[in-house]
C-alpha positions as CSV (number, residue, x, y, z in Angstrom):
1,M,-38.2,-19.7,2.2
2,E,-34.1,-20.3,1.4
3,K,-32.7,-23.1,3.3
4,V,-30.1,-22.6,5.9
5,C,-26.6,-23.6,5.2
6,F,-24.9,-22.7,8.6
7,E,-26.0,-21.4,12.0
8,L,-24.0,-20.2,15.2
9,E,-25.4,-20.3,18.3
10,N,-23.6,-18.6,21.5
11,I,-20.5,-18.7,20.3
12,N,-17.3,-18.0,22.2
13,I,-13.9,-18.2,21.1
14,I,-10.8,-17.3,23.5
15,Y,-6.9,-17.7,22.7
16,S,-4.6,-16.9,25.4
17,D,-7.4,-15.2,27.8
18,K,-8.0,-13.0,24.7
19,K,-11.6,-13.0,23.4
20,I,-11.7,-13.5,19.3
21,L,-15.1,-13.9,18.6
22,E,-18.2,-13.6,20.8
23,I,-21.3,-14.8,18.4
24,E,-24.9,-14.6,19.9
25,H,-26.3,-16.0,16.6
26,L,-25.5,-15.9,13.1
27,A,-26.8,-17.8,10.1
28,V,-26.1,-18.5,6.6
29,H,-28.6,-19.2,3.9
30,Q,-28.6,-20.9,0.6
31,F,-27.8,-18.3,-1.7
32,D,-26.3,-15.7,0.7
33,R,-22.8,-13.7,-0.7
34,I,-21.0,-12.6,2.3
35,G,-18.0,-10.7,2.4
36,I,-16.1,-11.0,5.7
37,V,-13.9,-7.9,6.6
38,G,-12.1,-6.5,9.5
39,K,-8.7,-5.7,10.2
40,N,-5.5,-8.4,10.4
41,G,-6.3,-10.4,13.8
42,A,-9.5,-9.2,14.2
43,G,-10.6,-13.0,13.8
44,K,-11.8,-13.2,9.9
45,S,-10.0,-16.4,9.3
46,T,-11.2,-17.7,12.6
47,L,-14.8,-17.3,11.5
48,L,-14.2,-19.4,8.2
49,K,-12.4,-22.1,10.0
50,L,-15.2,-22.5,12.8
51,L,-17.7,-22.6,10.0
52,A,-15.3,-24.9,8.1
53,N,-14.9,-27.2,11.4
54,V,-11.2,-26.7,11.0
55,I,-11.3,-25.6,14.7
56,P,-13.8,-25.9,17.6
57,S,-15.5,-22.8,19.6
58,S,-15.1,-22.8,23.2
59,T,-18.7,-22.7,23.8
60,G,-21.9,-22.9,22.0
61,K,-22.4,-24.9,18.8
62,V,-22.2,-24.5,14.7
63,H,-24.7,-26.2,12.8
64,R,-23.6,-27.6,9.0
65,Y,-26.6,-28.4,7.2
66,T,-24.8,-28.8,3.7
67,D,-21.7,-29.6,1.7
68,F,-19.1,-27.2,1.0
69,G,-15.9,-26.5,-0.3
70,Y,-12.9,-24.9,1.9
71,F,-10.0,-22.7,0.3
72,E,-7.3,-21.7,2.5
73,Q,-5.0,-19.4,1.2
74,I,-1.8,-20.8,3.3
75,E,-2.8,-24.3,2.8
76,S,-0.8,-26.7,0.1
77,P,-2.6,-28.0,-3.0
78,N,-3.6,-31.6,-2.3
79,A,-3.0,-34.8,-4.7
80,R,-6.7,-35.4,-5.6
81,E,-8.1,-35.4,-9.2
82,V,-8.4,-32.1,-11.5
83,D,-10.3,-31.4,-14.0
84,P,-7.7,-30.8,-16.6
85,V,-9.8,-28.0,-18.4
86,L,-10.0,-26.2,-15.6
87,L,-5.9,-26.9,-15.4
88,S,-5.7,-25.4,-19.0
89,K,-8.1,-22.6,-18.3
90,L,-6.0,-21.6,-15.2
91,Q,-2.7,-22.1,-16.9
92,V,-1.4,-24.5,-14.4
93,P,1.6,-26.1,-15.7
94,S,1.1,-30.1,-15.1
95,H,4.0,-32.2,-13.8
96,T,6.1,-30.0,-12.1
97,S,7.1,-30.0,-8.3
98,Q,8.3,-26.4,-8.4
99,R,5.3,-24.0,-8.9
100,S,5.4,-19.9,-8.2
101,G,2.9,-18.6,-5.8
102,G,0.5,-17.9,-7.9
103,E,0.5,-21.3,-9.8
104,E,-0.1,-23.1,-6.4
105,T,-3.2,-20.6,-5.8
106,R,-4.4,-21.6,-9.4
107,L,-4.1,-25.2,-8.8
108,K,-6.0,-25.1,-5.3
109,L,-8.8,-22.9,-7.1
110,A,-8.7,-25.8,-9.9
111,Q,-9.3,-28.3,-7.2
112,L,-11.8,-26.3,-5.5
113,F,-13.9,-25.8,-8.9
114,S,-13.8,-29.4,-9.8
115,D,-16.9,-30.5,-7.7
116,Y,-19.6,-28.8,-7.2
117,H,-20.2,-27.7,-3.6
118,E,-23.9,-26.1,-2.2
119,A,-21.4,-23.5,-0.2
120,L,-18.0,-22.4,-0.6
121,L,-15.6,-20.8,1.8
122,I,-12.9,-18.8,0.4
123,D,-10.2,-17.2,2.4
124,E,-7.9,-14.4,0.6
125,P,-8.0,-16.1,-3.3
126,T,-6.4,-13.6,-4.9
127,T,-3.0,-13.3,-3.1
128,H,-0.5,-14.2,-5.9
129,L,-3.2,-14.2,-8.4
130,D,-2.8,-11.5,-11.8
131,Q,-5.2,-10.2,-13.5
132,Y,-6.1,-13.0,-15.6
133,G,-6.7,-15.0,-12.6
134,I,-8.7,-12.7,-10.8
135,S,-10.8,-12.6,-14.0
136,Y,-11.6,-16.0,-13.9
137,L,-12.2,-16.2,-10.2
138,L,-14.7,-13.8,-10.9
139,D,-16.2,-15.6,-13.7
140,E,-16.5,-18.6,-11.8
141,L,-18.2,-17.3,-8.9
142,K,-20.5,-14.7,-10.2
143,Y,-22.7,-17.7,-11.5
144,Y,-22.2,-20.0,-8.7
145,Y,-25.6,-21.4,-7.4
146,G,-24.8,-21.7,-3.4
147,A,-23.9,-20.1,-0.8
148,L,-20.5,-18.3,-0.9
149,I,-18.6,-16.7,2.3
150,I,-15.3,-14.8,1.1
151,I,-12.6,-13.1,3.1
152,S,-10.5,-10.8,0.5
153,H,-8.5,-7.7,0.6
154,D,-9.3,-7.0,-3.0
155,R,-12.3,-4.3,-2.7
156,F,-13.2,-4.6,-6.6
157,V,-13.9,-8.5,-6.0
158,L,-16.1,-7.9,-2.9
159,D,-17.9,-5.5,-4.9
160,Q,-18.4,-7.7,-8.3
161,L,-19.2,-11.2,-5.9
162,V,-21.0,-10.3,-2.7
163,T,-24.4,-8.8,-1.2
164,T,-23.9,-8.4,2.7
165,I,-21.0,-7.6,4.3
166,W,-19.7,-9.2,7.8
167,E,-17.3,-6.8,9.8
168,V,-15.3,-8.4,12.7
169,D,-14.1,-6.0,15.1
170,D,-13.7,-6.5,18.8
171,G,-14.9,-10.0,18.9
172,K,-18.1,-8.7,17.5
173,V,-19.7,-9.6,14.0
174,T,-21.7,-6.7,12.6
175,V,-24.4,-7.4,9.3
176,Y,-24.3,-4.9,6.7
177,S,-26.3,-5.1,3.5
178,G,-25.0,-4.4,-0.1
179,N,-21.3,-4.9,-1.3
180,Y,-18.0,-3.6,0.1
181,S,-18.3,0.3,-1.5
182,E,-22.4,0.3,-0.1
183,Y,-21.2,-0.8,3.3
184,I,-18.2,1.9,2.9
185,A,-20.9,4.3,2.1
186,M,-23.2,3.3,5.7
187,K,-20.4,3.2,7.6
188,K,-19.3,7.4,6.6
189,V,-22.8,8.1,6.9
190,G,-22.8,6.4,10.7
191,Q,-19.8,8.6,10.9
192,T,-21.5,11.8,10.1
193,Q,-24.2,11.1,12.3
194,Q,-22.1,10.2,15.3
195,Y,-19.9,13.4,14.6
196,K,-23.4,15.2,14.6
197,A,-24.3,13.6,17.7
198,H,-21.7,14.2,19.5
199,E,-21.5,17.9,18.7
200,Q,-25.2,18.4,19.9
201,Y,-23.9,16.4,23.0
202,I,-21.2,18.9,23.6
203,K,-23.2,21.8,23.0
204,E,-26.0,20.5,25.7
205,K,-23.3,19.7,28.2
206,S,-21.9,23.3,27.9
207,R,-25.4,24.8,28.1
208,L,-25.9,23.0,31.1
209,E,-23.0,23.4,32.7
210,K,-23.1,27.1,31.8
211,A,-26.4,27.5,33.3
212,S,-25.2,25.6,36.8
213,L,-22.6,27.9,37.0
214,E,-24.6,30.8,37.1
215,K,-26.8,29.4,39.4
216,M,-23.9,28.7,41.9
217,Q,-22.7,32.1,41.0
218,K,-26.5,33.8,42.2
219,A,-26.0,31.5,45.3
220,D,-22.8,32.9,46.2
221,K,-23.9,36.3,45.9
222,I,-26.8,36.0,48.1
223,A,-24.6,34.3,50.6
224,K,-22.6,37.3,50.6
225,A,-25.3,39.5,50.8
226,S,-26.6,37.6,53.8
227,A,-23.3,37.9,55.7
228,L,-23.2,41.7,55.1
229,S,-26.3,42.0,56.6
230,K,-25.7,40.0,59.7
231,K,-22.7,42.6,60.3
232,E,-25.1,45.0,60.7
233,T,-25.6,45.8,64.4
234,K,-28.6,48.1,64.3
235,A,-30.5,46.1,61.8
236,K,-34.3,46.4,61.9
237,A,-36.7,43.4,62.5
238,N,-37.9,43.4,58.7
239,R,-34.0,43.2,58.2
240,M,-34.3,39.9,60.1
241,F,-36.7,38.5,58.0
242,E,-35.1,39.6,54.9
243,T,-32.0,38.1,55.8
244,K,-34.1,34.8,56.6
245,S,-35.8,35.0,53.1
246,K,-32.2,35.2,51.4
247,G,-31.0,32.4,52.8
248,T,-33.8,30.3,51.6
249,S,-33.4,31.7,48.2
250,Q,-29.7,31.0,48.5
251,K,-30.8,27.1,49.1
252,A,-33.3,26.8,46.3
253,I,-30.7,27.9,44.0
254,Q,-28.3,25.7,44.7
255,R,-30.7,23.0,44.6
256,A,-31.6,24.1,41.3
257,A,-27.8,24.2,40.2
258,K,-27.3,20.5,41.8
259,A,-30.3,19.7,39.5
260,I,-28.7,20.8,36.8
261,E,-25.1,19.0,37.4
262,Q,-27.4,15.5,37.6
263,R,-29.0,16.7,34.1
264,V,-25.3,16.9,33.1
265,N,-24.1,13.4,34.7
266,Q,-27.4,11.6,33.4
267,L,-26.6,12.8,29.7
268,E,-25.3,9.8,27.4
269,V,-21.7,10.3,26.1
270,V,-21.3,10.3,22.3
271,E,-17.7,10.0,21.6
272,A,-16.3,11.9,18.8
273,P,-15.7,9.5,15.7
274,K,-12.3,8.3,15.1
275,E,-9.9,10.9,12.6
276,N,-7.5,9.5,10.5
277,H,-4.6,12.2,10.8
278,V,-2.9,13.1,7.6
279,I,0.8,12.7,7.5
280,H,2.7,14.6,4.7
281,F,5.9,12.8,4.2
282,R,8.3,15.8,3.1
283,Q,11.6,15.5,1.2
284,S,14.8,16.9,2.7
285,K,16.6,19.3,0.9
286,A,19.4,17.0,0.3
287,L,17.3,14.4,-1.1
288,Q,15.2,16.6,-3.5
289,L,15.8,15.4,-7.0
290,H,15.9,18.1,-9.9
291,N,15.8,15.9,-12.7
292,K,12.6,16.2,-14.8
293,F,12.8,12.6,-15.5
294,P,14.9,10.6,-12.9
295,I,14.5,7.2,-14.8
296,M,14.7,6.8,-18.6
297,A,15.1,3.9,-20.8
298,D,16.5,4.1,-24.3
299,Q,16.2,1.2,-26.4
300,L,16.1,-1.2,-23.5
301,T,16.0,-4.8,-23.9
302,L,16.0,-7.6,-21.0
303,S,15.9,-11.1,-21.0
304,V,16.0,-13.8,-18.5
305,G,17.6,-16.8,-19.8
306,N,16.5,-17.3,-23.5
307,K,13.3,-15.7,-22.6
308,V,13.0,-11.9,-23.8
309,L,10.8,-9.6,-21.4
310,L,11.6,-6.7,-23.1
311,K,13.1,-5.2,-26.8
312,D,14.0,-2.0,-27.8
313,V,12.0,-0.4,-25.3
314,N,11.9,3.4,-24.6
315,F,10.6,5.5,-21.4
316,Q,10.6,8.4,-19.5
317,F,9.1,8.2,-15.8
318,P,8.5,11.7,-14.6
319,L,9.5,13.4,-11.1
320,G,7.4,13.1,-8.2
321,R,4.8,10.6,-10.1
322,T,3.1,7.4,-8.9
323,I,3.9,5.0,-11.7
324,A,2.1,1.4,-11.8
325,I,3.4,-1.2,-14.1
326,T,0.8,-3.6,-14.4
327,G,0.9,-7.2,-16.5
328,K,0.3,-10.8,-16.3
329,N,2.6,-12.8,-14.1
330,G,5.5,-14.0,-15.7
331,A,5.3,-11.0,-18.1
332,G,8.9,-9.5,-16.7
333,K,7.2,-6.6,-14.2
334,T,9.5,-7.8,-11.0
335,Q,12.7,-8.0,-13.1
336,L,12.2,-4.4,-14.6
337,L,12.4,-3.2,-11.2
338,Q,15.0,-5.3,-10.4
339,H,17.0,-3.3,-13.9
340,I,16.1,-0.3,-12.8
341,L,17.3,-0.7,-9.2
342,Q,20.9,-1.9,-10.3
343,N,20.8,0.8,-13.4
344,G,21.1,-1.7,-15.9
345,N,22.3,-1.3,-19.3
346,G,19.8,0.7,-21.8
347,L,18.6,3.0,-18.3
348,T,19.7,6.5,-17.3
349,T,19.0,6.8,-13.6
350,S,19.6,10.2,-11.7
351,P,22.9,10.3,-9.8
352,K,21.2,11.2,-6.4
353,A,18.2,8.5,-6.5
354,V,18.2,7.0,-3.7
355,F,15.6,4.2,-3.5
356,G,13.7,2.8,-0.9
357,I,12.5,-1.0,-1.8
358,F,9.9,-3.3,-1.0
359,Q,9.8,-7.0,-2.4
360,Q,7.9,-9.7,-2.1
361,M,9.7,-11.5,0.6
362,D,10.0,-12.6,4.1
363,Y,11.7,-9.8,6.1
364,Q,14.1,-11.1,8.8
365,F,15.3,-8.8,11.4
366,K,18.8,-9.7,12.7
367,K,19.0,-6.7,15.7
368,D,16.8,-7.1,18.9
369,E,14.8,-3.6,18.7
370,T,11.2,-2.4,19.3
371,V,9.1,-1.5,16.5
372,L,9.6,2.4,17.4
373,Q,13.6,1.6,17.6
374,F,13.6,0.1,14.6
375,I,12.0,3.3,12.9
376,K,13.5,6.0,14.8
377,E,17.2,4.6,13.7
378,R,16.2,5.0,10.1
379,S,14.4,8.0,10.3
380,D,14.4,11.8,10.6
381,Y,11.1,12.4,11.7
382,Q,9.7,13.2,15.3
383,E,9.0,10.6,17.4
384,S,4.9,11.9,17.3
385,E,5.0,11.8,13.3
386,I,6.7,8.0,13.6
387,R,3.8,7.0,16.3
388,S,1.2,8.5,13.6
389,V,2.4,6.5,11.0
390,L,2.6,3.5,12.8
391,H,-0.9,3.9,14.2
392,A,-1.9,4.3,10.7
393,M,-0.6,1.2,9.9
394,G,-2.3,-0.7,12.8
395,F,0.6,-0.5,15.5
396,V,-1.7,0.5,18.3
397,G,-1.0,0.2,22.1
398,N,1.8,-1.5,23.1
399,D,2.4,-3.1,19.6
400,I,5.1,-0.1,19.2
401,E,7.1,-1.8,22.0
402,K,7.0,-5.5,20.6
403,N,10.5,-7.1,19.5
404,V,11.0,-6.7,15.6
405,R,12.2,-10.5,15.7
406,N,8.9,-11.6,16.8
407,L,6.9,-9.9,14.7
408,S,4.3,-11.8,12.5
409,G,4.8,-11.8,8.3
410,G,1.8,-9.4,8.0
411,E,3.2,-7.0,10.8
412,A,6.7,-7.1,9.2
413,T,5.3,-6.1,5.9
414,R,3.8,-2.9,7.7
415,L,6.7,-2.1,9.7
416,V,8.7,-1.9,6.6
417,L,6.2,-0.1,4.6
418,C,6.2,2.4,7.2
419,C,9.9,2.5,7.2
420,L,10.1,3.3,3.6
421,F,7.7,6.2,3.8
422,L,9.5,7.7,7.1
423,G,13.2,6.8,5.8
424,R,15.5,8.5,4.2
425,Y,14.6,7.8,0.2
426,N,13.4,10.0,-3.0
427,I,12.7,7.0,-5.2
428,L,9.9,4.1,-3.5
429,V,10.1,1.1,-5.1
430,L,7.1,-1.4,-4.3
431,D,6.8,-4.8,-5.6
432,E,3.0,-6.0,-4.9
433,P,2.7,-4.3,-1.3
434,T,-0.8,-5.0,-0.5
435,N,-0.3,-8.6,-0.7
436,F,-1.1,-9.9,3.5
437,L,-2.6,-6.4,4.1
438,D,-6.1,-6.0,5.1
439,I,-8.2,-3.5,3.4
440,F,-8.3,-0.9,6.3
441,C,-4.0,-0.9,5.8
442,I,-4.3,-0.7,2.1
443,E,-6.5,2.7,2.4
444,A,-3.9,3.5,5.1
445,L,-1.1,2.9,2.5
446,E,-3.2,5.1,-0.3
447,N,-3.4,7.6,2.1
448,F,0.6,7.3,2.4
449,I,1.0,7.6,-1.1
450,R,-1.2,11.0,-2.2
451,Q,1.1,12.4,0.7
452,Y,4.3,11.2,-0.6
453,D,6.6,14.2,-1.9
454,G,9.0,11.6,-4.2
455,T,8.6,9.5,-7.2
456,I,7.0,6.1,-6.6
457,L,7.5,2.6,-9.0
458,L,4.9,0.0,-8.2
459,V,3.9,-3.3,-9.0
460,S,0.3,-4.4,-8.2
461,H,-2.8,-6.6,-9.4
462,D,-5.1,-4.9,-7.5
463,Q,-7.3,-2.7,-9.8
464,T,-8.9,-0.6,-7.1
465,F,-5.8,0.4,-5.6
466,I,-4.0,1.3,-8.8
467,E,-7.0,3.8,-9.5
468,H,-6.7,5.1,-6.2
469,V,-3.1,5.9,-6.3
470,A,-1.1,6.2,-9.8
471,D,-0.8,8.6,-12.0
472,D,0.5,6.7,-14.8
473,V,-0.2,3.3,-15.5
474,Y,1.9,1.0,-17.8
475,L,1.5,-2.4,-19.3
476,L,4.0,-4.5,-19.7
477,E,2.6,-7.1,-22.2
478,E,4.5,-8.7,-25.6
479,Q,7.8,-7.3,-24.5
480,K,6.3,-3.6,-24.5
481,L,6.1,-1.3,-22.0
482,T,2.9,1.0,-23.2
483,L,1.3,3.7,-21.4
484,I,-2.2,2.8,-21.0
485,H,-3.3,5.5,-18.6
486,S,-2.3,9.1,-17.6
487,H,-3.7,12.0,-15.7
């Protein structure tokens, strides 16, 4: 039997009277490969920190029976020794105090992999990593000999690495066997079964309510007939017997109707599965573009300092398409987007182009207004449509009444994305939009993109995301921009 590495018993974690986690029993064995999924704020990182002994539990016990390594995405690298071979493989520059987000992530991974641990607890390792870095991470972890517990918004990574999913929702942890795609398939089967059970419940409830109503109507008819009989002053003796018989019959029917009503009340209620409303993002006539290619480049050369990023490049980005630009970190993807936004040398952009921009940065809101007010001031959509879009991106209940200046970084990211799709634009430019989104919000973003009438340029290292939304995929490499996929 495999050794137990971690064991949680009767765990309760409560912050500000809000239940974050409630776990009766959960165990991690020696060669388990577990992916933790759930919405932002559900408690994924809290669960990992609990296992890593970073935070305590309000009640219960956490048993740790093994040596483990812990990777936290927001933590800065420490000053420990690192295997120089790993630094070279991960292309981490040495002897520098200024590192990009990607370089910091790769340095922390090099530190994690420099020593062997019997278990690894890893929180969002792919944020800031390019495709090369993600490939290296996959190669290291595919053949890792030990227990792996990982949080990742990258569905491809989860599919490649894990064989069990822990879903964190409403403080509970539900265990599913399989990788992420198999987990989604099981959820869909469950939704289908719930839909059928709901339909059966509605059908049976309607049948019983109809039968009860028919009984009550029949009893009413008998009562009316009985009242009519009593008014007949010259009634015969056998008519008195008939009236009594009718009264008895009426009560029996009423009892039967009430029995049916009790059966209705005893039916187990089966709620309908939650459905995602499809929102179509239409373009106003004033914003519609008519150029077949609203963005074109002719012999474009792009440099930053002494470094040439693109040399004599030609391209035509078609109207209404979603165009993904891929490539290694430092290749010049973000610089190309900036050059397009500035309508720089070598470019021809439609004069009617109105760009909506999402960039990798901290958003600062200067005005006191609610989430709903923020969107309404910048959109021509109906409030009901705005609410649907916000709900799809995880703003539920009183979230829409939050002051925008008090939003977390993840909430600000989601709000800005909602504002772009609901805003007065015809070309959206999205630079790494899936960073800091949970998987559920990434899937909502994919639905937004599919339902958007305008043109979209995006940069992303999320392979699954690109596969799901991109019409044309370009690779920026060795000073060239090459179309590698189109459909």
